[in-house]
N, C-alpha and C positions, 0 to 999 in steps of 0.2 A: 400358474405360471405370471407373475405378471405382467398390465396390460404397458409395454415398451411404446407404445405410442404413447398413452395414458401418462406415462413417464416423463418422456420427451418432456411433451405440454407445460408440465410437472415444474418441469427443472425450464425452461424456457418464460414461464410466470414470473417465479420467484426469482431470472436473473431483471426482467423488467422492472417488479421493485427491487432489485436494489440497485441498479442505474437509474431509478427516479430517489432512492433512497438518502443515493450519495455520491449522485453525483448534477449538472443541473441541466442533462440531458433530457427534454421537454420528451415523455410519456402523455401524446394526448388519443386522444378522437378517439377514431375505432381500434389505433392500435394498444388504448388504455381498457378498450369495451374490453379489446379480448384479452386484455391479459389481465382480466381480473382481480386489482390493485385494493384487494380487503385485506384484513388487520392478519388474515390465516395466512395472506402472503411477503404481506410487509411482517409482519414477523419471522419467516423465517426468510430471511433475505440475506441478514448480517450472513449465511454460509456460504454469500459469493460475494462475500466483502473484497475479498485476493481477488475473486472475477473482474471486478471493478479496479483492482488495482493494477491488474493483466492491459484492461485497457487503459487506463492510463498512462499505467510505463511504457508502452505502444505510439503514445498521442505524445509524449514527452525524447523518444526515439523516430521520429516523426521531424518534429521541430526542430529537434538538436542534429540534427543531419543536413536539413535544405540548412539551415544558418548556417551552420560550416562549413557544408563546398563552397560556396561564393566569397569565400572571405579571406585575406593574403596569409601564407599559412609561418604559423610564428604563436607564440608562448599563450597568448592571447584573446586564439581564438578560442582554446573553444573555452575561456570561461565565461566567453563571449555566445556558444552556443547551449552551455548550460543555465546564464541564468532566463531566453530565452526557454525552453527546456521546461526553466523550476514554472517560470507563469505562463505556457501553458496549461501545467495542469495544475493547479492551481484556479482556473479560471475556469478549466474542467471541474472541480471538483467544488465550486464557490468558497476556496478558503480555510474549509472546515475542521482540517484538523489543522492546520496551521493558528488559526483560533482560540481553535480549544489549550495548540499551548502555549499562549499569548495570557489566555482564561487560567489555565495552569498550573505553570512553573513564571508566568508574565512575561512584561515584556525584552529584555534580559534576555532569556533563556532559547528567545526565538529567531530573535539576532544574530546566537550563536551559533541555533539547529543551521541556521541558514546560512549563515557565511561557513559553517560547515561543510554541512552540501555542496554548494557551490564551490569549495576549492578541488572537495577527492573526486571531481566531475569533470572539474578541469585538469585537474592532474589524472585519469584516465584515461581522459580524451587522449591530452600527448605522446600517455605511454601506449591502448589499445586502443585506439580506432573501433573495433570491435568489442572491445572491453565496456568499453562506457555502455551500448549499446542494447547490450544482458544485460548490465549488472542494471538500466535502466528500469527495464521491464521485470527485472526481481525482486530486485529491491524496496517497487512500488506492492511487489503478488507479497511476496515474502513478511515485511512489514506490517502489512494487514493482519495474515495470520497471527501473527506474536502477538499483535493489541490483540484480536480474538480470544489469543490463551488466557492472555490478559484478563476478559470481559467474561470467556465462560472456564473463568478459573476465580472468582472470587468474588463475596458477594458487592448486592448494588449498595450504592452508598443512600442514606436518607434522603429525602428527600428528588429523588433521580423521575425523570418522567416513561413509566411504570409498560408504557406500549414502548421503545423506544427497540426499533431492533437486535437495535448490541446490547440491549441487559439484557434480553430474554435468554430460556433455560435453551443448550444443549447437548442432541445427545449424539452417539455413537455417527448418527447418519450426517448431521450436521459438519463434524468434524474430519468427518471422511474424506466431505464433497468443498470445504474449507481447503483441505491440505493438498489436497487432489489439484486446485488449480494453480500451486504452488508446484505444478512439475517443471510442464518443459520448459517457466523462465532456470528453472535451474542448471536444467539440464541443455535448454540455450549458453550459460551464464557458463560451462563447465563448456562444450565448443567453440563458445569461441575466446576464449582465454583459461582452459585447463580445470583440473578438478583441485589445482591448490586454491584459485583465486575465487573458485566456489566456495571452500569446507573451510578459506578465512572468512566471507563472510556471512554464512551461519556462524561459526563458533561469535563474534561480536557480535550478532546482530540476536545472541543464544542472549548472548553475555547481559548487553544491553534490555533483556525483558529483564531477565533475572534479576538485575539492580531493580528494576520499576518496580516489579513482580510485591519482591519484600518490602521494596516502602511503603506505599498502597495499602500493601497488605500490615503494614504499622497504624497505616492512616485508618485504617478499619473497613475496605473498600474502595473498588471504583467505582468513579462513574466518566457520563459521556465527556468529558474537556481529559479528566487521566484516561482516557479510549484513545480521543487525537491524535493527546501529546507522547501516549507509545508511539505510535503508527511514525510519527514526523524523528521520536527517537532512534528508533528501530530504525529505520530507511538509514537514516548520516550514518548508525552503528555498521551499518553492511557496508555501506562506501567505503566506511573507515578498514574494513575487514578486505573489499575489492582492491583497494589503495592497496594495498599491504602485500598482497598475492598475484596483483599483474606483472601475469613475464613484461623481466627488463633484455 
């Protein structure tokens, strides 16, 4: 029988490694010593990237709610809150995925994807305040899962950093851990706005994943920037599906 305490400690250490790798949250001092941020734990931290997405989505939820509550009622209020929430997540992650999208597909692609995200979040906030908050958490988590699936199902492009956690080979336990992070966010989406809202969001995210994978496969593999770009595009696609499925 596995040592549950040791398993839980390893889980926490890998989560801290993921937090350091994918956010600007400092892991320093005695906490860093306890976390044992060594190459083995850092390499295995990618499985908890969707968990970092949950953290980013929760931060976005808090900012969206705090900004929208004091604003006057009107169609532009959700847009202002969406801008604030997007800024909050960019600050939390260091804007790394947005930078990856710009490097991978160009500045125009970055502008278009950001504009789509803001418009869709504003639309969701206008029709379903609970739905937009749930979608923020769900999209940040599930988009990272889709991006990981790209990384794990395609060979790395030549010249990529071999020690980058997103380019490490994954086993079944890594896939299960990454998928497990998405269960609660999807359940929250279901409870907030219904099954149709959740399923259509998943379908559009999966379609974006499929199209991106086909494109990257033709290019011969995936790089770090391609993975970050995929996260941004899949996030926008999930918001699009949620907007199609939002209760009216």
